[in-house]
C-alpha positions in Angstrom: 60.3 -0.1 -10.6 59.7 1.3 -7.1 58.0 4.4 -8.5 55.9 2.2 -10.9 54.8 0.0 -8.0 53.7 3.0 -6.0 51.7 4.4 -8.9 50.0 1.1 -9.4 49.2 0.9 -5.7 47.7 4.4 -5.8 45.7 3.6 -8.9 44.3 0.5 -7.2 43.3 2.5 -4.1 41.6 5.2 -6.2 39.6 2.5 -8.1 38.8 0.8 -4.8 37.4 4.0 -3.3 35.6 5.1 -6.4 33.7 1.8 -6.6 32.2 2.4 -3.2 33.8 -0.7 -1.6 35.9 1.1 0.9 36.0 -0.8 4.2 36.4 2.6 5.9 33.3 4.1 4.3 32.1 7.1 6.4 28.6 6.8 7.9 26.8 9.5 9.8 26.9 9.0 13.6 25.0 10.8 16.3 26.2 10.4 19.8 23.8 10.7 22.8 24.7 10.5 26.5 21.4 8.9 27.7 20.0 5.6 26.7 16.9 7.2 25.1 16.5 8.6 21.6 13.6 9.8 19.5 13.1 10.6 15.9 10.3 12.0 13.8 8.7 10.6 10.6 6.6 12.5 8.1 5.3 11.1 4.9 3.3 11.8 1.7 3.4 15.6 1.9 2.1 16.0 -1.7 3.0 19.7 -2.0 0.9 20.9 -5.0 0.6 24.1 -6.9 -3.2 23.4 -6.9 -3.3 23.0 -3.1 -1.0 25.6 -1.5 -2.5 25.0 2.0 -0.6 21.7 2.3 2.8 23.5 2.3 1.4 26.4 4.3 0.1 24.3 7.1 3.4 22.2 7.0 5.4 25.4 7.5 3.2 26.8 10.3 2.9 23.5 12.3 5.9 21.4 11.7 8.6 24.0 12.4 7.4 24.9 15.9 6.6 21.2 16.7 10.1 20.1 15.7 11.5 22.9 17.9 9.4 21.6 20.8 10.3 17.9 20.2 14.0 18.4 19.3 14.4 15.0 17.6 17.7 13.4 16.8 16.6 12.7 13.2 13.7 13.6 10.9 12.7 11.2 8.1 10.4 12.2 5.3 9.4 9.0 3.6 8.4 9.9 0.1 5.8 11.7 -2.1 7.3 15.1 -1.3 5.4 16.7 -4.2 2.2 15.7 -5.9 3.0 15.8 -9.6 -0.7 15.8 -10.6 -2.8 18.1 -12.6 -5.8 19.8 -11.0 -8.2 17.1 -12.3 -5.7 14.4 -10.9 -5.4 12.7 -14.3 -2.1 14.0 -15.7 0.9 12.9 -13.7 4.3 14.4 -14.3 6.9 16.6 -12.6 6.2 20.2 -11.9 9.4 22.2 -11.0 7.3 24.9 -9.2 6.2 22.3 -6.6 9.8 21.4 -6.0 10.8 25.0 -5.5 8.1 25.3 -3.0 9.3 22.1 -1.2 12.8 23.5 -1.1 11.7 26.8 0.4 9.4 25.3 3.0 12.1 22.9 4.2 14.6 25.7 4.5 12.1 27.6 6.6 11.4 24.5 8.7 15.1 24.0 9.4 15.5 27.7 10.5 12.4 27.6 12.6 13.1 24.3 14.4 16.7 25.1 15.1 17.7 21.7 13.9 20.8 21.1 11.7 20.1 20.4 8.1 22.0 17.0 8.1 19.5 15.5 10.5 16.8 15.6 7.8 16.5 12.6 5.4 14.0 12.7 2.6 13.2 9.9 0.2 11.7 9.7 -3.2 8.1 8.4 -3.5 6.4 7.2 -6.7 4.9 10.7 -7.1 8.4 12.2 -7.1 9.3 10.0 -10.1 6.3 10.5 -12.3 7.6 10.9 -15.8 11.3 11.0 -14.9 13.2 9.0 -17.6 16.6 9.0 -15.8 18.1 9.9 -12.4 20.2 13.1 -12.8 18.3 14.1 -16.0 16.5 17.4 -16.6 13.3 16.2 -15.0 14.9 14.7 -11.9 14.0 17.6 -9.6 14.5 15.4 -6.5 18.2 15.4 -7.0 18.3 19.1 -7.2 15.8 20.3 -4.6 15.6 17.6 -1.9 17.6 17.6 1.3 19.4 14.4 0.3 20.1 15.9 -3.1 21.5 19.1 -1.7 23.7 17.2 0.8 25.0 14.9 -2.0 23.5 11.8 -0.6 23.4 10.4 -4.0 23.2 6.7 -3.2 20.1 4.6 -3.1 20.9 3.6 0.4 21.7 6.0 3.3 22.6 5.0 6.8 22.8 6.9 10.0 23.4 5.6 13.5 22.5 7.0 16.9 24.9 5.8 19.5 23.8 6.0 23.2 25.7 5.0 26.2 24.3 1.4 26.1 23.5 0.6 22.4 23.7 1.5 18.8 20.5 2.3 16.8 21.0 2.0 13.1 18.6 3.6 10.6 18.9 2.5 7.0 16.8 4.3 4.4 16.5 3.2 0.8 15.1 4.4 -2.5 13.1 1.5 -4.2 11.3 3.5 -6.9 11.2 2.1 -10.4 14.4 2.6 -12.5 12.3 4.3 -15.2 9.9 6.8 -13.7 6.7 6.1 -15.7 3.8 8.5 -15.5 1.0 7.4 -13.3 -1.2 5.5 -12.7 1.1 2.6 -13.7 3.7 3.8 -11.2 2.5 2.4 -7.9 4.9 -0.3 -6.7 8.4 -0.3 -5.2 10.9 -2.1 -7.3 14.0 -3.1 -5.3 16.7 -4.5 -7.6 19.1 -7.3 -6.6 21.8 -4.6 -6.4 19.7 -2.5 -4.0 19.0 -5.5 -1.8 22.7 -6.3 -1.7 23.4 -2.7 -0.6 20.7 -2.8 2.0 22.0 -6.2 3.3 25.6 -4.8 3.4 24.5 -1.7 5.3 22.4 -3.7 7.8 25.4 -5.9 8.6 27.9 -3.1 9.2 27.6 -3.1 13.0 27.4 -6.9 13.3 31.1 -7.1 13.7 31.0 -4.9 16.8 29.5 -7.1 19.6 30.5 -4.8 22.4 27.1 -3.0 22.4 23.6 -4.2 21.4 22.4 -3.0 18.0 18.9 -2.1 17.0 18.2 -2.0 13.3 15.4 0.1 11.8 14.7 0.6 8.1 12.7 3.2 6.4 11.4 3.6 2.8 8.3 4.7 0.9 6.5 1.6 -0.1 4.8 -0.9 2.2 5.9 -4.5 1.6 2.5 -5.4 0.1 3.3 -2.9 -2.7 6.9 -3.9 -3.2 7.8 -6.2 -6.0 10.4 -9.0 -5.9 13.8 -8.4 -7.5 14.7 -10.0 -10.8 16.0 -13.1 -9.0 12.9 -13.4 -6.8 14.4 -11.9 -3.6 12.3 -9.6 -1.4 12.7 -6.9 1.1 11.0 -9.0 3.7 13.6 -11.8 3.5 16.4 -9.3 3.6 14.9 -7.7 6.8 14.4 -11.0 8.5 17.9 -12.1 7.7 19.4 -9.1 9.5 17.1 -9.1 12.5 15.4 -5.9 11.7 13.2 -4.4 14.5 10.9 -2.2 12.5 10.3 -0.9 8.9 8.8 2.6 8.6 7.0 3.4 5.4 4.3 5.6 3.9 2.4 5.6 0.5 -1.0 4.3 1.5 -2.5 7.4 3.4 -5.0 7.1 6.2 -7.9 7.0 3.9 -7.4 3.2 3.9 -7.4 3.1 7.7 -5.4 4.2 10.7 -4.4 0.7 11.6 -2.0 0.0 8.8 0.5 -2.0 10.8 1.7 -5.6 10.2 3.8 -8.1 12.1 6.2 -10.2 9.9 7.7 -13.5 10.9 10.3 -15.8 9.3 7.7 -18.6 9.1 5.2 -16.6 7.1 5.2 -17.3 3.3 1.6 -16.3 2.5 0.2 -14.1 -0.1 -2.7 -13.2 2.3 -2.6 -12.3 6.0 -5.9 -11.7 7.6 -4.8 -9.6 10.6 -2.0 -7.3 11.6 -0.6 -9.3 14.4 0.2 -12.5 12.5 0.5 -15.4 14.8 0.4 -14.6 18.5 3.6 -15.0 20.4 4.6 -18.1 22.3 5.8 -16.8 25.7 6.1 -20.2 27.3 9.4 -20.8 25.6 12.5 -21.4 27.8 16.2 -21.0 27.2 16.5 -24.6 26.1 13.7 -24.2 23.4 15.9 -22.6 20.8 19.4 -21.6 20.2 18.8 -18.9 17.6 17.0 -15.6 18.0 13.4 -15.5 16.8 13.3 -13.5 13.5 10.5 -11.0 13.3 9.9 -7.3 12.7 7.1 -4.8 12.6 6.0 -2.8 9.5 4.5 0.5 10.5 2.9 2.5 7.7 2.8 6.3 8.3 -0.3 8.4 7.7 -0.1 11.2 5.2 0.4 14.9 5.6 -1.7 15.5 2.5 -5.1 15.3 4.2 -4.5 13.8 7.6 -1.8 16.2 8.7 0.0 13.3 10.5 3.4 13.1 12.2 5.0 10.2 14.0 7.4 10.2 16.9 9.4 7.0 17.4 11.3 6.4 20.6 13.9 3.9 21.6 14.2 3.8 25.4 16.7 1.3 26.9 16.0 -0.9 23.9 12.2 -0.6 24.1 10.7 0.7 20.9 7.4 2.7 20.9 5.7 5.4 18.8 2.8 7.8 18.8 1.1 9.2 15.7 0.0 12.8 16.1 -3.0 14.3 14.2 -2.5 18.0 13.4 -5.8 18.5 11.5 -7.0 20.9 14.2 -3.7 22.7 14.4 -0.5 22.6 16.4 -0.4 20.8 19.8 0.5 22.3 23.1 1.9 19.1 24.3 2.6 15.5 23.0 3.1 12.5 25.3 4.8 9.3 24.2 4.8 6.4 26.8 8.0 4.4 26.3 7.3 1.7 28.9 5.3 -0.4 29.5 4.9 -1.1 25.7 1.7 -1.0 23.8 0.8 -4.7 23.7 -0.5 -4.4 20.1 3.0 -3.6 18.8 5.5 -5.7 20.8 8.3 -7.9 19.5 8.5 -11.4 20.9 12.2 -11.4 21.1 12.1 -8.2 23.3 10.4 -10.3 26.0 12.4 -13.5 25.7 12.7 -14.9 29.1 16.3 -15.9 28.6 17.3 -12.2 28.2 14.8 -10.5 30.4 16.3 -8.2 33.1 14.1 -6.8 35.8 16.2 -3.6 35.7 14.4 -2.7 32.4 11.0 -3.3 33.9 11.3 -1.3 37.1 9.7 2.0 36.1 6.9 3.5 34.0 8.5 5.9 31.5 7.2 8.5 29.1 8.5 11.3 27.0 6.6 14.6 27.4 7.1 17.4 24.9 5.5 20.7 25.7 5.6 24.3 24.4 5.1 25.5 28.0 6.7 24.4 31.2 5.2 21.2 32.6 4.1 21.4 36.3 2.8 17.8 36.7 2.8 14.4 35.0 0.6 11.6 36.4 0.3 8.0 35.3 -2.8 5.9 35.7 -3.4 2.2 35.2 -6.9 0.9 34.7 -8.2 -2.7 35.1 -10.8 -3.6 32.5 -11.6 -7.1 33.8 -14.6 -6.0 36.0 -16.4 -4.8 32.8 -15.7 -1.1 33.4 -12.5 0.7 34.0 -11.2 0.6 37.6 -8.2 2.7 38.6 -5.6 0.4 40.2 -2.6 2.8 40.1 -2.3 6.5 40.1 1.1 8.0 40.8 3.0 11.2 39.9 6.0 11.0 37.6 9.2 12.9 38.0 11.6 14.3 35.3 14.6 12.1 34.8 16.6 13.4 31.9 15.7 15.7 29.0 12.0 15.1 28.3 11.8 11.8 30.0 9.5 11.3 33.0 9.6 8.2 35.2 8.0 6.6 38.2 8.7 3.3 40.0 6.1 0.5 40.0 5.7 -3.1 41.0 5.5 -4.7 37.6 4.8 -8.2 39.1 1.4 -6.9 40.2 0.4 -6.5 36.6 1.5 -9.9 35.3 -1.5 -11.4 33.5 -2.0 -13.7 30.5 -4.4 -11.2 28.9 -2.7 -8.5 26.8 -5.8 -6.3 27.0 -6.6 -6.4 30.7 -4.5 -3.4 31.9 -4.6 0.0 30.2 -2.1 2.8 30.7 -2.9 6.5 30.5 -0.6 9.5 31.2 -1.7 13.0 31.9 0.5 16.2 31.7 -0.5 19.6 32.9 1.5 22.7 31.9 1.9 26.0 33.7 -1.1 27.4 31.9 -3.3 24.7 33.4 -3.8 23.0 30.0 -4.1 19.2 30.4 -3.0 16.7 27.8 -4.1 13.0 28.0 -2.8 10.0 26.0 -5.1 7.4 24.6 -5.7 4.3 26.7 -3.0 1.8 25.7 -3.1 -1.9 26.6 0.1 -3.3 27.9 1.5 -6.7 29.0 4.6 -6.9 31.1 4.9 -10.6 30.0 5.1 -9.6 26.4 1.8 -11.1 25.3 0.8 -9.5 22.1 -2.8 -8.2 21.7 -4.8 -8.9 18.5 -4.6 -6.3 15.8 -7.7 -6.7 13.6 -8.0 -5.0 10.2 -11.1 -3.7 8.5 -11.6 -4.8 4.9 -9.8 -1.8 3.4 -6.8 -2.3 5.7 -6.7 -6.0 4.8 -6.8 -5.1 1.1 -3.8 -2.8 1.2 -1.7 -4.4 3.9 -2.7 -8.0 4.0 -2.4 -8.8 0.3 0.9 -9.3 -1.5 -0.3 -7.8 -4.7 2.7 -8.7 -6.9 2.1 -12.4 -6.1 -1.7 -12.0 -6.6 -1.6 -10.3 -9.9 -1.2 -13.3 -12.2 -3.6 -15.5 -10.2 -6.2 -12.7 -10.5 -5.5 -12.3 -14.2 -5.5 -16.0 -15.2 -8.5 -16.7 -13.0 -10.5 -14.4 -15.2 -9.5 -16.4 -18.3 -10.0 -19.7 -16.6 -13.6 -18.6 -15.9 -14.6 -17.0 -19.1 -12.8 -18.9 -21.9 -13.9 -22.4 -20.9 -17.5 -21.3 -20.4 -17.6 -19.6 -23.8 -15.7 -22.1 -25.8 -16.2 -25.7 -24.5 -20.1 -25.7 -24.8 -19.7 -24.5 -28.4 -17.5 -27.6 -29.2 -20.0 -29.9 -27.4 -23.0 -28.4 -29.2 -21.2 -28.8 -32.6 -20.1 -32.3 -31.9 -23.3 -33.7 -30.4 -25.6 -31.4 -32.5 -27.6 -30.5 -29.4 -29.7 -27.4 -29.0 -31.1 -25.9 -25.8 -34.2 -23.8 -25.7 -36.2 -21.8 -23.2 -38.6 -24.7 -22.8 -35.7 -27.0 -21.8 -35.0 -24.5 -19.0 -38.6 -24.4 -17.9 -38.6 -28.2 -17.7 -35.3 -28.5 -16.0 -34.5 -25.5 -13.8 -30.8 -26.1 -13.0 -27.8 -23.8 -13.2 -26.1 -26.0 -15.9 -29.2 -26.0 -18.0 -29.6 -22.2 -17.6 -25.9 -21.6 -18.7 -26.2 -24.0 -21.6 -29.4 -22.3 -22.8 -27.9 -18.8 -22.6 -24.8 -19.9 -24.4 -26.9 -21.6 -27.0 -28.7 -18.3 -27.6 -25.4 -16.5 -27.8 -24.1 -18.8 -30.4 -27.1 -17.8 -32.6 -25.4 -14.4 -32.9 -22.0 -15.7 -34.1 -20.4 -12.4 -34.7 -21.0 -11.3 -31.0 -19.6 -14.6 -29.6 -16.6 -14.6 -32.0 -15.8 -10.9 -31.2 -15.7 -11.7 -27.5 -13.3 -14.6 -28.1 -11.1 -12.5 -30.3 -11.0 -9.6 -27.9 -10.0 -11.9 -25.0 -7.1 -13.3 -27.0 -6.2 -9.8 -28.2 -5.7 -8.6 -24.6 -3.1 -11.3 -23.9 -1.4 -11.3 -27.3 -1.3 -7.6 -28.4 -0.5 -4.2 -26.9 -3.4 -2.5 -25.1 -2.4 1.1 -25.8 0.5 3.3 -26.8 1.3 6.3 -24.6 3.7 9.1 -23.6 5.3 7.5 -20.5 7.7 10.4 -19.6 7.1 14.0 -18.6 7.7 15.7 -21.9 8.7 14.6 -25.4 10.8 11.5 -25.7 9.7 8.1 -26.8 6.2 6.6 -26.6 5.8 3.1 -25.1 3.2 0.5 -25.5 1.5 -1.3 -22.6 0.8 -5.0 -22.4 -0.6 -7.1 -19.6 3.1 -7.8 -18.7 4.1 -4.1 -18.5 5.3 -1.3 -20.6 7.7 -1.7 -23.6 9.6 1.3 -24.9 9.7 1.6 -28.7 13.4 2.5 -28.7 14.4 -0.8 -27.3 16.4 -2.6 -29.9 17.2 -5.7 -27.8 16.2 -9.1 -29.0 14.5 -9.7 -25.7 11.8 -7.2 -24.7 12.2 -5.4 -21.4 8.9 -4.9 -19.5 8.7 -2.0 -17.2 6.0 -1.2 -14.6 5.1 -4.8 -13.6 2.9 -5.4 -11.6 2.0 -1.6 -11.6 -0.1 -2.1 -14.8 -2.5 -4.2 -12.8 -4.3 -0.9 -11.9 -5.3 -0.7 -15.6 -5.6 -4.5 -16.4 -7.7 -5.8 -13.4 -10.4 -3.0 -13.4 -10.9 -3.4 -17.1 -11.2 -7.2 -16.9 -13.4 -7.4 -13.9 -15.4 -4.1 -13.9 -15.8 -3.6 -17.6 -15.3 -6.8 -19.7 -16.9 -9.3 -17.3 -20.0 -7.2 -16.8 -20.2 -6.7 -20.5 -20.2 -10.5 -21.1 -22.8 -11.0 -18.4 -25.1 -8.3 -19.9 -24.7 -9.7 -23.4 -25.7 -13.1 -22.1 -28.7 -11.5 -20.3 -29.7 -9.6 -23.5 -29.8 -12.7 -25.7 -31.6 -14.7 -22.9 -34.2 -11.9 -22.6 -34.8 -12.0 -26.3 -35.3 -15.7 -26.3 -37.9 -15.5 -23.5 -39.7 -12.7 -25.3 -39.7 -14.7 -28.6 -41.2 -17.6 -26.8 -43.8 -15.4 -25.2 -44.5 -13.7 -28.6 -45.1 -17.0 -30.3 -47.5 -18.1 -27.6 -49.5 -15.0 -28.0 -49.5 -15.3 -31.8 -50.8 -18.9 -31.6 -53.6 -17.8 -29.2 -52.5 -20.4 -26.7 -51.8 -18.1 -23.8 -53.6 -20.1 -21.1 -52.0 -23.4 -22.1 -48.7 -21.8 -22.4 -48.9 -20.3 -18.9 -50.0 -23.6 -17.4 -47.3 -25.7 -19.0 -44.6 -23.1 -18.1 -45.8 -22.9 -14.5 -45.5 -19.1 -14.7 -48.1 -18.4 -12.0 -51.1 -20.0 -10.5 -52.9 -16.8 -9.8 -54.4 -14.2 -12.2 -52.5 -11.3 -10.6 -49.2 -13.1 -10.9 -50.0 -13.9 -14.5 -50.9 -10.3 -15.3 -47.6 -9.1 -13.8 -45.6 -11.6 -15.8 -47.4 -10.7 -19.0 -46.7 -7.0 -18.4 -43.1 -7.7 -17.6 -42.7 -9.7 -20.8 -44.8 -7.6 -23.1 -43.2 -4.3 -22.2 -39.7 -5.8 -21.9 -38.9 -4.2 -18.6 -36.0 -6.6 -18.1 -34.5 -5.4 -21.4 -34.8 -1.8 -20.3 -32.9 -2.6 -17.1 -30.2 -4.3 -19.1 -30.0 -1.2 -21.4 -29.5 0.9 -18.3 -26.7 -1.5 -17.1 -25.1 -1.3 -20.6 -25.1 2.5 -20.3 -23.4 2.2 -16.9 -20.7 -0.1 -18.3 -20.1 2.3 -21.2 -19.8 5.2 -18.8 -17.4 3.3 -16.6 -15.3 2.4 -19.7 -15.5 6.0 -20.9 -14.1 7.3 -17.5 -11.3 4.7 -17.7 -10.4 5.7 -21.3 -10.6 9.4 -20.4 -8.2 8.9 -17.5 -5.7 7.0 -19.8 -6.0 9.7 -22.5 -5.0 12.4 -20.0 -2.4 10.3 -18.3 -0.5 9.2 -21.4 -1.4 11.9 -24.0 -3.2 9.6 -26.3 -5.8 9.7 -29.0 -8.3 6.9 -28.6 -8.7 6.4 -32.4 -4.9 6.3 -33.0 -3.2 5.0 -29.8 -5.7 2.5 -28.4 -8.7 2.0 -30.8 -9.4 -1.6 -30.0 -9.3 -1.1 -26.3 -11.4 2.0 -26.4 -14.0 1.1 -29.0 -14.6 -2.7 -28.7 -16.8 -2.7 -25.6 -19.2 0.1 -26.8 -19.5 -1.4 -30.3 -20.0 -4.9 -29.0 -22.8 -3.8 -26.6 -24.4 -1.6 -29.3 -24.4 -4.5 -31.9 -25.9 -6.9 -29.3 -28.6 -4.4 -28.4 -29.5 -4.0 -32.0 -29.5 -7.8 -32.7 -31.7 -8.5 -29.7 -34.1 -5.6 -30.3 -36.8 -7.6 -32.2 -38.3 -11.0 -31.9 -37.7 -13.1 -35.0 
């Protein structure tokens, strides 16, 4: 019995460890002597067989730069390869691109002198185009990525930097969709409940060790605005707030949407729209008695792309202060890079970092900056400018001395710079190397009181960062139907019930919007096949599949797309599983608002133009032109009358509408062409109603409105 008990115990231990629930799970740990650490983030490399210069410049610039910076960690946050054809329409995996990625990273590791295990690379949506299963024949990420080669097979990877004073935990996660659909309907992050549990578990690992302060930083590919909720409705944002995250580093959006893609998140924000990056401004008047719990907030910092912008980020944590600099390598490698670590940029501060209950003047006593240079540095000078007079006035200029490693410091009287304005004082640091080359930082606003400066967005930055697109998809979709269906259907019922008919003369006598709409619809009802076709098409789009396509890289099953997502034909479950929601909005919303809605408007305009022309034609036929013009109040002058007659007689309005119809058909053709290439479809077989309805509807309307009856 004793031997049996031992065997049972050993079996239990093996099962316990294999399930990943070991309490002694090993996590990577990096120990530093000093209380300052810095890491590098790169994102959206998009190595492509069609654009070899991306990998070439990466190899030539990043290797020497990493050697100069010598970071503790390097994070590459997704879209390692491009996965697109030369015309950008076919999106699937290309093994040649992954071989190039593997080779370039090996060269970078050798050139930089860094160890391989300090590199962490994540999947992006481009890295999953057409991948039906992780570990399958088309999952090249698992074979060629750094994480794959080092057997970091989990969806969550954690590494901790331990300094003499604190622990800095970095938690990376892979939130790509479980089925790697081909683009463009592969755009969002899809964290599952299981993934959120793993992230939550990892972020709480160090909570039981109160001896040292802990900073928590997460990194992933997708911004929160492009991350869907889990099946149970949980979100990454709620998970981050629960565990007092300091920052979330991500990529995905590229700098073509703007260079200010940063967003402050708070526990009291539950909005689908946020108009600016800073959220609500901090309340620095709070005292120790105001609250007993720590204020929950974190920053989301999207990283620019390497693809076109050649961007790299250096993130530093100096005595608990978190700061970063984004470096642009479009003009080539840099001789020197400077990252001020204190005072902090007032645009990107955390309120809890300046809480008066925890403030210690020891952490405010010096200006600090990291200086990385390929040549020996001979001098570093810090300058502070006062912008209140209306122009910049130098109020402090002092040399900095090297403290440890790449850190330069100088003492200052921080109390002299206390001010309620977060933009009044500006910091700039200059470094000169032995060759006499000078490097200047940008002017950074700062506030020693922790007041946060406003972070305005332009309209593109608001669209991609300020909108929670998963929550907005259904309101956008059903708003279209709430606008179009009632307008098209309700007047028809009223006209039939009350037997009322509107004519152009009714509009001339009562020039109101309601009368205009009623008259146009009345004319539309006179072409019943057009009206009925529009109604049927609207219901078809919400009741039937839109198209049937090849959703994976090669071979395999076809799926069909509805407004709720993709359904795979092999699914034999009673309940359909929808994949790619809300990713399919990139097909649904443009079709509804940029093709179907303009089509309905142009059709209404065509039938209205025909009615006006008919009325004009009857007036001319009855030789009552003058009386007609007077009663209709077309114009009081002869010149105005002649212009109106020419406009009506030659039907210039109709010609403009025909041009608009051509533009709509061209837009629809481009959409269909993109879908044909993306999902290997035949328009007559795989999506005939979607592809043919709009052109046929416009053509039939143009034919029916061509002559006056």
